[in-house]
LOBANU-653115 format. One line per field, with one value per residue (C-alpha): residue number from 1; x, y negated, z; residue in one letter. Coordinates in nm, 2 decimals. Layout:
N
n: NUM | ...
px: X | ...
py: Y | ...
pz: Z | ...
res: A | ...
REM end
This chain:
349
n: 1 | 2 | 3 | 4 | 5 | 6 | 7 | 8 | 9 | 10 | 11 | 12 | 13 | 14 | 15 | 16 | 17 | 18 | 19 | 20 | 21 | 22 | 23 | 24 | 25 | 26 | 27 | 28 | 29 | 30 | 31 | 32 | 33 | 34 | 35 | 36 | 37 | 38 | 39 | 40 | 41 | 42 | 43 | 44 | 45 | 46 | 47 | 48 | 49 | 50 | 51 | 52 | 53 | 54 | 55 | 56 | 57 | 58 | 59 | 60 | 61 | 62 | 63 | 64 | 65 | 66 | 67 | 68 | 69 | 70 | 71 | 72 | 73 | 74 | 75 | 76 | 77 | 78 | 79 | 80 | 81 | 82 | 83 | 84 | 85 | 86 | 87 | 88 | 89 | 90 | 91 | 92 | 93 | 94 | 95 | 96 | 97 | 98 | 99 | 100 | 101 | 102 | 103 | 104 | 105 | 106 | 107 | 108 | 109 | 110 | 111 | 112 | 113 | 114 | 115 | 116 | 117 | 118 | 119 | 120 | 121 | 122 | 123 | 124 | 125 | 126 | 127 | 128 | 129 | 130 | 131 | 132 | 133 | 134 | 135 | 136 | 137 | 138 | 139 | 140 | 141 | 142 | 143 | 144 | 145 | 146 | 147 | 148 | 149 | 150 | 151 | 152 | 153 | 154 | 155 | 156 | 157 | 158 | 159 | 160 | 161 | 162 | 163 | 164 | 165 | 166 | 167 | 168 | 169 | 170 | 171 | 172 | 173 | 174 | 175 | 176 | 177 | 178 | 179 | 180 | 181 | 182 | 183 | 184 | 185 | 186 | 187 | 188 | 189 | 190 | 191 | 192 | 193 | 194 | 195 | 196 | 197 | 198 | 199 | 200 | 201 | 202 | 203 | 204 | 205 | 206 | 207 | 208 | 209 | 210 | 211 | 212 | 213 | 214 | 215 | 216 | 217 | 218 | 219 | 220 | 221 | 222 | 223 | 224 | 225 | 226 | 227 | 228 | 229 | 230 | 231 | 232 | 233 | 234 | 235 | 236 | 237 | 238 | 239 | 240 | 241 | 242 | 243 | 244 | 245 | 246 | 247 | 248 | 249 | 250 | 251 | 252 | 253 | 254 | 255 | 256 | 257 | 258 | 259 | 260 | 261 | 262 | 263 | 264 | 265 | 266 | 267 | 268 | 269 | 270 | 271 | 272 | 273 | 274 | 275 | 276 | 277 | 278 | 279 | 280 | 281 | 282 | 283 | 284 | 285 | 286 | 287 | 288 | 289 | 290 | 291 | 292 | 293 | 294 | 295 | 296 | 297 | 298 | 299 | 300 | 301 | 302 | 303 | 304 | 305 | 306 | 307 | 308 | 309 | 310 | 311 | 312 | 313 | 314 | 315 | 316 | 317 | 318 | 319 | 320 | 321 | 322 | 323 | 324 | 325 | 326 | 327 | 328 | 329 | 330 | 331 | 332 | 333 | 334 | 335 | 336 | 337 | 338 | 339 | 340 | 341 | 342 | 343 | 344 | 345 | 346 | 347 | 348 | 349
px: 0.82 | 0.70 | 0.32 | 0.17 | 0.00 | -0.08 | -0.12 | -0.05 | 0.05 | -0.28 | -0.43 | -0.74 | -0.83 | -1.17 | -1.38 | -1.18 | -1.15 | -1.46 | -1.63 | -1.48 | -1.71 | -1.84 | -1.64 | -1.64 | -1.40 | -1.13 | -1.24 | -1.20 | -1.18 | -0.90 | -0.71 | -0.75 | -0.63 | -0.33 | -0.21 | -0.31 | -0.55 | -0.82 | -1.19 | -1.34 | -1.60 | -1.82 | -1.72 | -1.44 | -1.54 | -1.38 | -1.19 | -1.00 | -0.88 | -0.55 | -0.38 | -0.18 | -0.44 | -0.78 | -0.77 | -1.02 | -1.10 | -1.11 | -1.20 | -1.11 | -1.12 | -0.76 | -0.79 | -0.84 | -0.65 | -0.59 | -0.60 | -0.44 | -0.56 | -0.28 | -0.36 | -0.13 | 0.08 | 0.11 | 0.05 | 0.39 | 0.46 | 0.38 | 0.74 | 0.86 | 0.60 | 0.69 | 1.07 | 0.98 | 0.74 | 1.02 | 1.25 | 0.99 | 0.89 | 1.26 | 1.26 | 0.94 | 1.07 | 1.39 | 1.17 | 0.96 | 1.27 | 1.36 | 0.99 | 0.87 | 0.48 | 0.32 | 0.11 | 0.30 | 0.32 | 0.20 | 0.39 | 0.23 | 0.31 | 0.55 | 0.72 | 0.58 | 0.43 | 0.17 | -0.12 | -0.35 | -0.72 | -1.05 | -1.26 | -1.59 | -1.50 | -1.15 | -0.83 | -0.64 | -0.30 | -0.32 | -0.10 | -0.19 | -0.11 | -0.23 | -0.52 | -0.47 | -0.78 | -0.75 | -0.90 | -1.24 | -1.15 | -0.82 | -0.65 | -0.34 | -0.03 | 0.12 | 0.40 | 0.67 | 0.58 | 0.61 | 0.95 | 1.08 | 0.97 | 1.13 | 1.45 | 1.46 | 1.39 | 1.67 | 1.90 | 1.83 | 1.99 | 1.85 | 2.08 | 1.96 | 2.24 | 2.02 | 1.98 | 1.64 | 1.35 | 1.33 | 0.98 | 1.16 | 1.44 | 1.30 | 1.02 | 0.86 | 1.02 | 0.86 | 0.77 | 0.60 | 0.39 | 0.29 | 0.18 | -0.03 | -0.20 | -0.29 | -0.43 | -0.64 | -0.79 | -0.85 | -1.04 | -1.25 | -1.12 | -1.29 | -0.95 | -0.76 | -0.77 | -0.65 | -0.34 | -0.30 | -0.29 | -0.04 | 0.19 | 0.41 | 0.50 | 0.57 | 0.80 | 0.97 | 1.05 | 1.24 | 1.58 | 1.54 | 1.47 | 1.77 | 1.99 | 1.90 | 2.15 | 2.03 | 2.32 | 2.41 | 2.09 | 1.92 | 1.59 | 1.32 | 0.95 | 0.89 | 0.52 | 0.59 | 0.31 | 0.00 | -0.21 | 0.03 | 0.13 | -0.19 | -0.31 | -0.46 | -0.73 | -0.46 | -0.33 | -0.01 | 0.12 | 0.13 | 0.31 | 0.12 | 0.16 | 0.53 | 0.50 | 0.63 | 0.96 | 1.28 | 1.62 | 1.65 | 1.87 | 1.76 | 1.80 | 1.53 | 1.28 | 1.34 | 1.26 | 0.96 | 0.82 | 0.88 | 0.68 | 0.40 | 0.38 | 0.47 | 0.26 | 0.34 | 0.71 | 0.69 | 0.68 | 1.00 | 1.25 | 1.05 | 1.00 | 1.38 | 1.47 | 1.23 | 1.40 | 1.75 | 1.68 | 1.55 | 1.88 | 1.79 | 2.12 | 2.00 | 2.02 | 1.88 | 2.13 | 1.91 | 1.65 | 1.82 | 1.71 | 1.35 | 1.42 | 1.24 | 0.95 | 0.91 | 0.97 | 0.70 | 0.45 | 0.52 | 0.49 | 0.17 | 0.01 | 0.14 | 0.02 | -0.33 | -0.37 | -0.27 | -0.51 | -0.79 | -0.74 | -0.71 | -1.04 | -0.99 | -0.98 | -1.28 | -1.52 | -1.38 | -1.02 | -1.10 | -1.29 | -1.01 | -0.76 | -0.95 | -0.99 | -0.63 | -0.51 | -0.73 | -0.61 | -0.24 | -0.30 | -0.47 | -0.18 | 0.12 | 0.47 | 0.64 | 0.99 | 0.86 | 0.74 | 1.07 | 1.26 | 1.04 | 1.11 | 1.48 | 1.47 | 1.31 | 1.59 | 1.83 | 1.66 | 1.84 | 2.16
py: 1.25 | 1.19 | 1.24 | 1.57 | 1.79 | 2.12 | 2.03 | 2.24 | 2.59 | 2.74 | 2.49 | 2.61 | 2.83 | 3.00 | 2.68 | 2.49 | 2.12 | 1.89 | 1.91 | 1.63 | 1.33 | 1.30 | 1.07 | 1.01 | 1.22 | 1.09 | 0.99 | 1.33 | 1.18 | 0.95 | 1.23 | 1.46 | 1.19 | 1.10 | 1.47 | 1.58 | 1.84 | 1.84 | 1.76 | 1.80 | 2.05 | 1.90 | 1.69 | 1.75 | 1.93 | 1.90 | 2.21 | 2.11 | 1.82 | 1.79 | 1.49 | 1.41 | 1.46 | 1.58 | 1.87 | 1.86 | 2.14 | 2.03 | 2.25 | 2.14 | 2.30 | 2.40 | 2.56 | 2.50 | 2.25 | 2.13 | 1.75 | 1.62 | 1.28 | 1.13 | 1.00 | 0.84 | 0.66 | 0.35 | 0.12 | 0.21 | 0.10 | 0.37 | 0.35 | 0.47 | 0.74 | 0.85 | 0.88 | 1.10 | 1.31 | 1.36 | 1.50 | 1.74 | 1.86 | 1.93 | 2.15 | 2.32 | 2.39 | 2.53 | 2.76 | 2.86 | 2.95 | 3.22 | 3.34 | 3.20 | 3.24 | 2.90 | 2.66 | 2.49 | 2.12 | 1.94 | 1.66 | 1.39 | 1.37 | 1.09 | 1.33 | 1.14 | 1.31 | 1.07 | 0.87 | 0.60 | 0.64 | 0.51 | 0.71 | 0.54 | 0.19 | 0.31 | 0.33 | 0.64 | 0.80 | 1.17 | 1.45 | 1.78 | 2.15 | 2.46 | 2.61 | 2.91 | 3.12 | 3.23 | 3.55 | 3.50 | 3.68 | 3.69 | 3.45 | 3.42 | 3.62 | 3.91 | 3.76 | 4.00 | 3.87 | 3.52 | 3.60 | 3.74 | 3.43 | 3.21 | 3.41 | 3.38 | 3.00 | 2.95 | 3.16 | 2.91 | 2.65 | 2.36 | 2.06 | 1.78 | 1.62 | 1.34 | 1.34 | 1.49 | 1.25 | 1.16 | 1.32 | 1.66 | 1.58 | 1.34 | 1.33 | 1.06 | 1.01 | 1.05 | 0.68 | 0.68 | 0.99 | 0.84 | 0.52 | 0.72 | 0.93 | 0.60 | 0.45 | 0.77 | 0.76 | 0.38 | 0.43 | 0.71 | 0.94 | 1.29 | 1.45 | 1.28 | 1.58 | 1.79 | 1.57 | 1.59 | 1.96 | 2.00 | 1.71 | 1.91 | 2.14 | 1.86 | 1.71 | 2.04 | 2.06 | 1.73 | 1.88 | 2.15 | 1.87 | 1.68 | 1.98 | 2.06 | 2.12 | 1.98 | 2.03 | 2.14 | 2.05 | 2.21 | 2.12 | 2.29 | 2.33 | 2.18 | 2.30 | 2.67 | 2.81 | 3.05 | 2.76 | 2.72 | 3.07 | 3.22 | 3.51 | 3.49 | 3.71 | 3.96 | 4.00 | 3.81 | 3.57 | 3.21 | 2.91 | 2.57 | 2.22 | 2.14 | 1.76 | 1.75 | 1.91 | 1.75 | 1.80 | 2.04 | 2.30 | 2.65 | 2.77 | 2.51 | 2.61 | 2.97 | 2.93 | 2.72 | 2.99 | 3.26 | 3.06 | 3.00 | 3.36 | 3.58 | 3.47 | 3.82 | 3.84 | 4.22 | 4.12 | 3.91 | 4.18 | 4.29 | 3.92 | 3.85 | 4.17 | 4.08 | 3.73 | 3.88 | 4.15 | 3.89 | 3.70 | 3.45 | 3.31 | 3.15 | 3.30 | 3.19 | 3.08 | 3.00 | 2.75 | 2.47 | 2.66 | 2.57 | 2.19 | 2.11 | 2.33 | 2.13 | 1.80 | 1.85 | 1.97 | 1.66 | 1.42 | 1.57 | 1.52 | 1.17 | 1.09 | 1.23 | 1.06 | 0.73 | 0.77 | 0.88 | 0.56 | 0.33 | 0.14 | 0.11 | 0.49 | 0.64 | 0.87 | 1.15 | 1.09 | 1.04 | 1.38 | 1.55 | 1.41 | 1.53 | 1.87 | 1.93 | 1.79 | 2.05 | 2.32 | 2.24 | 2.23 | 2.57 | 2.73 | 2.53 | 2.63 | 2.64 | 2.70 | 3.02 | 3.15 | 3.05 | 3.25 | 3.55 | 3.52 | 3.49 | 3.80 | 3.99 | 3.89 | 4.11 | 4.42 | 4.33 | 4.21
pz: 7.58 | 7.93 | 7.92 | 8.01 | 7.76 | 7.93 | 8.29 | 8.60 | 8.69 | 8.58 | 8.35 | 8.19 | 8.50 | 8.55 | 8.55 | 8.29 | 8.25 | 8.22 | 7.88 | 7.66 | 7.60 | 7.24 | 7.02 | 6.65 | 6.45 | 6.22 | 5.88 | 5.71 | 5.35 | 5.47 | 5.64 | 5.34 | 5.10 | 5.33 | 5.33 | 5.00 | 5.15 | 4.88 | 4.91 | 5.27 | 5.31 | 5.58 | 5.89 | 6.12 | 6.45 | 6.79 | 6.88 | 7.19 | 7.40 | 7.59 | 7.75 | 7.44 | 7.19 | 7.06 | 6.80 | 6.52 | 6.29 | 5.93 | 5.62 | 5.27 | 4.93 | 4.99 | 5.33 | 5.71 | 5.90 | 6.26 | 6.28 | 6.59 | 6.71 | 6.92 | 7.27 | 7.53 | 7.26 | 7.48 | 7.18 | 7.04 | 6.68 | 6.42 | 6.31 | 6.66 | 6.67 | 6.32 | 6.42 | 6.72 | 6.50 | 6.24 | 6.51 | 6.65 | 6.30 | 6.23 | 6.53 | 6.43 | 6.09 | 6.23 | 6.45 | 6.15 | 5.96 | 6.22 | 6.21 | 6.54 | 6.50 | 6.50 | 6.30 | 6.02 | 6.04 | 5.73 | 5.57 | 5.37 | 5.00 | 5.08 | 5.34 | 5.64 | 5.94 | 6.08 | 5.93 | 6.07 | 5.99 | 6.11 | 6.36 | 6.40 | 6.54 | 6.64 | 6.46 | 6.54 | 6.46 | 6.34 | 6.23 | 6.06 | 6.10 | 5.93 | 6.12 | 6.34 | 6.42 | 6.79 | 6.93 | 7.08 | 7.40 | 7.61 | 7.38 | 7.60 | 7.50 | 7.68 | 7.90 | 7.75 | 7.40 | 7.53 | 7.69 | 7.36 | 7.17 | 7.42 | 7.40 | 7.02 | 7.04 | 7.29 | 7.08 | 6.80 | 7.01 | 6.80 | 6.90 | 7.11 | 7.31 | 7.46 | 7.84 | 7.94 | 8.00 | 8.38 | 8.37 | 8.37 | 8.62 | 8.88 | 9.12 | 9.35 | 9.68 | 10.03 | 10.05 | 9.72 | 9.82 | 10.16 | 9.98 | 9.73 | 10.00 | 10.18 | 9.86 | 9.79 | 10.14 | 10.12 | 9.79 | 9.94 | 9.67 | 9.68 | 9.61 | 9.90 | 10.11 | 9.83 | 9.80 | 10.18 | 10.15 | 9.87 | 9.99 | 10.21 | 9.92 | 9.69 | 9.96 | 10.02 | 9.65 | 9.65 | 9.74 | 9.46 | 9.21 | 9.33 | 9.30 | 8.94 | 8.67 | 8.33 | 8.10 | 7.83 | 7.66 | 7.36 | 7.19 | 7.40 | 7.37 | 7.72 | 7.72 | 7.70 | 7.92 | 7.88 | 7.76 | 7.46 | 7.38 | 7.25 | 7.05 | 6.70 | 6.55 | 6.42 | 6.77 | 6.71 | 6.98 | 6.84 | 7.00 | 6.97 | 7.10 | 7.00 | 7.01 | 7.37 | 7.26 | 7.37 | 7.54 | 7.84 | 7.97 | 7.86 | 8.21 | 8.33 | 8.06 | 8.13 | 8.50 | 8.41 | 8.18 | 8.44 | 8.69 | 8.44 | 8.30 | 8.60 | 8.90 | 9.06 | 9.12 | 9.04 | 8.67 | 8.69 | 8.58 | 8.28 | 8.17 | 8.20 | 8.01 | 7.73 | 7.71 | 7.71 | 7.46 | 7.21 | 7.23 | 7.52 | 7.65 | 7.98 | 8.33 | 8.66 | 8.93 | 9.23 | 9.34 | 9.13 | 8.82 | 8.91 | 8.94 | 8.62 | 8.73 | 9.05 | 8.89 | 8.63 | 8.89 | 9.11 | 8.82 | 8.71 | 9.04 | 9.06 | 8.70 | 8.75 | 9.09 | 8.95 | 8.66 | 8.89 | 9.10 | 8.79 | 8.76 | 8.39 | 8.33 | 8.15 | 8.35 | 8.15 | 8.22 | 8.60 | 8.60 | 8.42 | 8.66 | 8.97 | 8.81 | 8.74 | 9.07 | 9.25 | 9.01 | 9.07 | 9.45 | 9.44 | 9.24 | 9.34 | 9.27 | 9.61 | 9.74 | 9.89 | 9.56 | 9.39 | 9.65 | 9.56 | 9.19 | 9.27 | 9.48 | 9.20 | 8.97 | 9.15 | 8.99 | 8.66 | 8.81
res: X | X | X | X | X | X | X | X | X | X | X | X | X | X | X | X | X | X | X | X | X | X | X | X | X | X | X | X | X | X | X | X | X | X | X | X | X | X | X | X | X | X | X | X | X | X | X | X | X | X | X | X | X | X | X | X | X | X | X | X | X | X | X | X | X | X | X | X | X | X | X | X | X | X | X | X | X | X | X | X | X | X | X | X | X | X | X | X | X | X | X | X | X | X | X | X | X | X | X | X | X | X | X | X | X | X | X | X | X | X | X | X | X | X | X | X | X | X | X | X | X | X | X | X | X | X | X | X | X | X | X | X | X | X | X | X | X | X | X | X | X | X | X | X | X | X | X | X | X | X | X | X | X | X | X | X | X | X | X | X | X | X | X | X | X | X | X | X | X | X | X | X | X | X | X | X | X | X | X | X | X | X | X | X | X | X | X | X | X | X | X | X | X | X | X | X | X | X | X | X | X | X | X | X | X | X | X | X | X | X | X | X | X | X | X | X | X | X | X | X | X | X | X | X | X | X | X | X | X | X | X | X | X | X | X | X | X | X | X | X | X | X | X | X | X | X | X | X | X | X | X | X | X | X | X | X | X | X | X | X | X | X | X | X | X | X | X | X | X | X | X | X | X | X | X | X | X | X | X | X | X | X | X | X | X | X | X | X | X | X | X | X | X | X | X | X | X | X | X | X | X | X | X | X | X | X | X | X | X | X | X | X | X | X | X | X | X | X | X | X | X | X | X | X | X | X | X | X | X | X | X | X | X | X | X | X | X | X | X | X | X | X | X | X | X | X | X | X | X
REM end
């Protein structure tokens, strides 16, 4: 899947994204009936909004549920979306079988994953998970706990022999970036100067992206970052947002997780030790190990910029795009930072 879910190196930073615009929730009676959840207790309430979906909290007579309303489906047929959902649920269920802490995906009584329901005057596609109550304060997990979970997940080596999506292996070239910057200035975009400032780093990352090794592949989470490894009210680290999972080299996801969870290179050795002690098989081999990290960063900037310039985008989506572009620019993964992480790996040989 090539659309972003948890954007940027420090998504959800101090200021957070713009407040989501109010929209009608999915029809709770229809959702409950489709998944056999029992009678709803009150309306669904909006809990979170990412780029791939809105999360609604639903309580019924049988429990509490997270209803994910899918966004960015590109008007694909439900049958195609269902096939993708079945594949990611198979991965999730394999992870649950080795006790990876996470919400449990809920299947419909007919074994399906997705359902189409009304939401006001919209028709939306949803899927359901068990609800996880997150800690009120400091909900992000300790980096060493995250590293151990990733090690166990990679040790599972859930098969996926497809080539990785280009979102994770390629980045726009210099000519494209120059054209984008010109378009931003021509449109008088408030973030044009932000793009100018980060553009040299995006261009410097191009050779690293081109040198990346992306085989052999296993099924990876592909959104494994502090916004998706959280802490519940019992203090347990919990991994969420599995819909973006797909084929990747474990080495590439390990480097990406290191960049996300360990902004200070001094923590590199401890993070990698925790990963290895949990069974993690991957190692870092040099700058090329961070090819996916830089490819995703570049593609996020490009995607947000294109959306911000699109006259058909909603005000909310334009505001989100501008927010995340500034956040990425302020916390960019650079070749210099990669070299500092690599230097720190020498502490563990």
